[in-house]
C-alpha positions as CSV (number, residue, x, y, z in Angstrom):
1,C,4.2,-0.9,20.4
2,I,0.5,-1.3,21.3
3,T,-1.4,-2.8,24.2
4,C,-5.1,-3.4,24.2
5,V,-7.0,-3.1,27.5
6,N,-10.6,-2.8,26.3
7,P,-12.0,-0.2,25.8
8,K,-8.6,1.6,25.8
9,L,-5.6,1.2,23.5
10,Y,-2.1,2.2,24.8
11,F,0.5,3.4,22.3
12,H,4.0,3.0,23.5
13,Q,6.9,5.0,22.0
14,Q,10.5,5.8,22.9
15,E,11.1,9.5,23.6
16,V,13.3,11.4,21.2
17,A,15.7,14.0,22.7
18,F,16.9,17.2,21.1
19,G,18.9,16.4,17.9
20,G,16.9,13.3,17.2
21,V,18.6,11.0,19.7
22,V,16.3,8.2,20.8
23,T,16.3,7.7,24.6
24,T,15.4,4.8,26.8
25,N,12.4,6.6,28.2
26,M,9.0,5.5,27.0
27,T,5.8,7.4,26.6
28,H,2.5,5.6,27.0
29,K,-0.5,7.4,25.3
30,A,-4.0,6.1,26.0
31,M,-6.6,6.3,23.3
32,A,-10.3,5.6,24.1
33,V,-12.4,3.9,21.5
34,H,-15.6,1.9,21.6
35,H,-13.9,-1.4,21.7
36,T,-10.4,-2.9,21.3
37,F,-9.5,-6.4,20.1
38,A,-6.2,-8.0,20.8
39,E,-4.3,-10.3,18.4
40,D,-5.8,-13.4,20.0
41,T,-9.4,-12.3,19.5
42,S,-11.4,-14.5,17.2
43,N,-13.4,-13.2,14.2
44,D,-16.6,-14.4,15.8
45,E,-15.9,-12.2,18.8
46,V,-15.2,-9.2,16.6
47,Y,-18.4,-9.8,14.8
48,A,-20.5,-10.3,18.0
49,A,-19.2,-7.2,19.7
50,A,-18.8,-4.7,16.8
51,V,-21.0,-5.7,13.8
52,Q,-23.8,-8.0,14.9
53,P,-25.8,-5.4,16.9
54,V,-26.2,-3.0,14.0
55,V,-26.9,-5.8,11.5
56,V,-29.6,-7.2,13.7
57,A,-31.1,-3.7,14.2
58,A,-31.1,-3.1,10.4
59,L,-32.8,-6.5,9.7
60,R,-35.4,-5.6,12.3
61,D,-36.0,-1.9,11.6
62,G,-34.6,-1.3,8.1
63,G,-31.9,1.2,7.1
64,D,-28.3,1.0,5.9
65,V,-25.2,-0.5,7.6
66,T,-21.7,-0.1,6.4
67,C,-18.8,-2.1,7.9
68,L,-15.5,-0.5,6.9
69,A,-12.1,-2.0,7.4
70,F,-9.2,0.5,7.4
71,G,-5.5,0.2,8.1
72,Q,-2.0,-0.5,6.8
73,T,-1.2,-3.2,4.3
74,G,-0.8,-6.6,6.0
75,A,-2.7,-5.7,9.1
76,G,-5.5,-8.3,8.6
77,K,-8.3,-6.3,7.0
78,T,-9.2,-8.8,4.3
79,H,-9.0,-11.7,6.8
80,T,-11.4,-10.0,9.1
81,Q,-13.8,-8.9,6.4
82,K,-14.1,-12.3,4.8
83,A,-15.1,-13.7,8.1
84,I,-17.6,-10.9,8.6
85,Q,-19.1,-11.5,5.2
86,A,-19.8,-15.1,6.2
87,S,-21.3,-14.1,9.6
88,V,-23.5,-11.4,8.0
89,A,-24.6,-13.9,5.4
90,A,-25.7,-16.3,8.1
91,E,-27.5,-13.5,10.0
92,V,-29.3,-12.4,6.8
93,F,-30.8,-15.8,6.1
94,A,-31.7,-16.3,9.7
95,G,-33.8,-13.1,9.7
96,L,-34.7,-12.7,6.0
97,G,-38.4,-13.4,6.3
98,P,-40.4,-12.7,3.1
99,R,-37.6,-10.4,1.7
100,R,-35.3,-11.2,-1.2
101,C,-31.5,-11.1,-0.9
102,I,-29.8,-9.3,-3.7
103,L,-26.0,-9.4,-3.9
104,S,-23.6,-7.2,-5.8
105,F,-19.8,-7.0,-5.5
106,F,-17.5,-4.5,-7.1
107,E,-14.0,-3.0,-6.6
108,N,-12.7,0.5,-6.8
109,C,-9.3,1.0,-8.3
110,G,-8.3,4.7,-8.5
111,D,-10.9,6.5,-10.6
112,Q,-12.5,3.3,-11.9
113,C,-15.0,0.7,-10.6
114,F,-15.2,-2.8,-11.9
115,D,-18.1,-5.3,-11.5
116,L,-16.7,-8.6,-10.1
117,F,-19.8,-10.5,-11.2
118,N,-19.7,-9.3,-14.8
119,K,-16.2,-10.1,-16.1
120,R,-14.8,-6.9,-14.4
121,E,-16.8,-4.6,-16.6
122,K,-16.5,-0.9,-15.7
123,V,-19.4,0.6,-13.9
124,A,-20.2,4.3,-13.5
125,L,-21.3,6.4,-10.5
126,R,-24.2,8.9,-10.8
127,E,-25.6,11.1,-8.0
128,A,-29.3,11.5,-8.0
129,E,-31.1,14.7,-7.1
130,D,-31.7,13.4,-3.6
131,G,-27.9,12.9,-3.2
132,V,-28.0,9.1,-3.3
133,V,-25.0,7.7,-5.3
134,Q,-26.2,5.1,-7.8
135,I,-23.9,2.6,-9.5
136,I,-24.9,2.3,-13.2
137,G,-24.5,-1.0,-14.9
138,L,-23.8,-3.0,-11.7
139,Q,-25.0,-6.6,-11.9
140,E,-27.3,-7.7,-9.1
141,L,-27.8,-11.4,-8.3
142,Q,-30.7,-12.8,-6.3
143,V,-29.4,-15.5,-4.0
144,P,-31.9,-18.1,-2.8
145,D,-30.0,-19.6,0.1
146,L,-27.0,-19.4,2.4
147,P,-24.7,-21.9,0.6
148,T,-25.3,-20.0,-2.7
149,L,-24.5,-16.7,-1.1
150,L,-21.3,-18.0,0.5
151,Q,-20.2,-19.5,-2.9
152,R,-20.8,-16.2,-4.6
153,L,-18.9,-14.3,-2.0
154,D,-15.9,-16.6,-2.3
155,Q,-16.0,-16.2,-6.1
156,A,-16.0,-12.4,-5.9
157,N,-13.2,-12.3,-3.3
158,Q,-11.0,-14.5,-5.6
159,L,-11.5,-12.0,-8.5
160,R,-10.2,-9.0,-6.6
161,A,-7.0,-7.3,-7.8
162,T,-4.1,-8.6,-5.6
163,H,-0.3,-8.5,-6.1
164,P,2.6,-9.4,-3.9
165,T,4.3,-6.5,-2.2
166,C,7.1,-6.0,0.4
167,S,4.4,-5.9,3.2
168,S,2.2,-8.8,2.1
169,P,2.5,-11.7,-0.4
170,D,-1.2,-11.3,-1.4
171,S,-1.8,-7.5,-1.0
172,S,-5.2,-6.2,-2.0
173,R,-4.8,-3.4,-4.6
174,S,-8.4,-2.2,-4.6
175,H,-11.2,-1.2,-2.3
176,A,-13.8,-3.9,-2.4
177,F,-17.6,-3.3,-1.8
178,C,-19.8,-6.2,-1.0
179,I,-23.5,-5.1,-1.0
180,L,-26.5,-7.0,0.2
181,H,-29.9,-5.5,-0.5
182,L,-32.9,-7.1,1.4
183,T,-36.2,-6.0,-0.2
184,D,-39.7,-7.1,-0.9
185,P,-42.0,-4.5,-2.6
186,T,-45.0,-6.7,-2.0
187,S,-44.9,-6.7,1.8
188,S,-44.4,-4.2,4.6
189,A,-41.2,-5.9,5.8
190,P,-38.4,-3.3,6.4
191,Q,-35.9,-3.0,3.6
192,C,-32.2,-2.7,4.4
193,C,-28.8,-2.5,2.7
194,L,-25.7,-4.1,4.2
195,R,-22.3,-3.0,2.9
196,I,-19.0,-4.7,3.8
197,V,-16.1,-2.6,2.6
198,D,-12.5,-3.9,2.6
199,L,-10.2,-1.0,1.9
200,A,-6.8,-1.4,0.3
201,G,-4.0,-0.9,2.8
202,S,-2.0,2.3,3.2
203,E,1.7,2.2,2.5
204,R,4.5,4.5,3.3
205,R,7.7,5.3,1.2
206,N,9.7,2.6,3.0
207,D,7.0,0.0,2.2
208,V,7.3,0.4,-1.6
209,Y,11.1,0.2,-1.9
210,G,11.9,-2.1,-4.8
211,H,8.3,-2.1,-6.2
212,S,7.7,-2.0,-9.9
213,P,6.5,1.3,-11.4
214,E,3.0,-0.2,-11.7
215,R,2.9,-1.1,-8.0
216,V,4.2,2.4,-7.1
217,A,1.4,4.0,-9.2
218,E,-1.2,1.8,-7.4
219,T,0.2,2.8,-4.0
220,K,-0.1,6.5,-4.9
221,A,-3.7,6.0,-6.0
222,I,-4.6,4.0,-2.9
223,N,-2.9,6.5,-0.5
224,W,-4.6,9.4,-2.3
225,S,-8.1,7.9,-1.9
226,L,-7.4,7.0,1.8
227,G,-6.1,10.6,2.3
228,C,-9.4,11.9,0.9
229,L,-11.3,9.6,3.2
230,K,-9.5,10.9,6.3
231,E,-10.1,14.5,5.2
232,C,-13.8,13.9,4.7
233,I,-14.1,12.3,8.1
234,R,-12.3,15.3,9.8
235,L,-14.4,17.8,8.0
236,Q,-17.6,16.0,8.7
237,H,-16.7,16.0,12.4
238,D,-16.0,19.7,12.2
239,R,-19.4,20.4,10.7
240,V,-20.9,19.8,14.1
241,H,-19.6,23.2,15.1
242,N,-19.7,24.8,11.6
243,P,-22.7,23.4,9.6
244,K,-21.8,25.4,6.5
245,L,-18.4,23.7,6.1
246,F,-18.0,22.0,2.7
247,V,-17.0,18.3,2.7
248,P,-15.4,17.3,-0.7
249,Y,-17.0,13.8,-1.0
250,R,-16.6,13.9,-4.8
251,R,-12.9,14.4,-4.7
252,S,-12.4,10.6,-5.0
253,K,-14.5,7.7,-6.1
254,L,-14.0,6.1,-2.7
255,T,-15.4,9.0,-0.7
256,H,-18.2,9.5,-3.2
257,L,-19.3,5.9,-2.7
258,L,-19.1,6.3,1.1
259,K,-20.9,9.6,1.2
260,A,-24.2,8.4,2.7
261,C,-22.6,6.6,5.7
262,L,-20.0,9.2,6.4
263,A,-22.5,12.1,6.2
264,G,-24.9,10.4,8.6
265,A,-27.8,9.9,6.2
266,M,-31.1,9.0,7.7
267,G,-31.1,5.4,8.9
268,A,-27.4,4.9,8.1
269,R,-25.1,3.1,10.6
270,L,-21.3,2.9,10.3
271,V,-18.9,0.4,11.9
272,F,-15.3,1.5,11.5
273,L,-12.8,-1.3,12.1
274,A,-9.3,0.2,12.4
275,H,-6.6,-2.4,11.9
276,V,-3.1,-1.8,13.3
277,S,0.0,-4.0,13.6
278,P,1.6,-4.3,17.1
279,M,5.1,-4.1,15.7
280,H,7.3,-1.2,16.6
281,S,8.3,-0.8,12.9
282,A,4.6,0.1,12.2
283,K,4.4,3.0,14.6
284,A,4.0,5.6,11.8
285,H,1.1,3.6,10.4
286,I,-0.5,3.3,13.9
287,R,-0.4,7.0,14.3
288,G,-1.9,7.5,10.9
289,T,-4.7,5.0,11.4
290,L,-5.7,6.1,14.9
């Protein structure tokens, strides 16, 4: 259904004739992106091409970096993001200098956020006068070295809300935010914030057939938040031509948390990793993601 020829992606689809009859003719739509990665690409290659340049720049010059994984359930987002967490951790301690490394990790489920380092206690969002979204009550851990950081990351990932679904035996049912703050108020070293965000996967009606009422409710909440994210991205793009256009970032907790990187705040950099399955049965998800 998909062919990757970097930097283009080709979406193959059978033509549908009048009356809904599927023909043997194929259409081949080319989509241009910054970079494409095939199914045989390693996580190290993904990191080196898409994430490492902005992380190195932030460590050197300061600023915020957000690496966001988006796509359908079972497309490999968590697999990719866990590897990127480890690569970023190694990059951080290679260029930390006199700064301290502060780690926090929480997940967003619907309208609630839970601290994964503090017995899943609820945390609240508050927007300061300068528009910065603050997370009240979130535990922050100072990590002294790379092995400790990797251990903490593994601990937090295991505490995420997951349940088996028709699409994945270990489906993430929350949006996970891994945040690394590098700071040292006693020196002139640039401060930066690195966020690695693993979004829960989108699911369509056929994907939730046979799910329990609880899973169906989770799916509705996930799809709602992802729909809000898509809307904010489209409206933010349209603001280039209409600066007065309102973008409803506060419509969902997810978009509220991502406001700074989506709105292009000063010093903010965003890496958007779109994950798609090459299977023909996933063509509706592919269109929705791309």
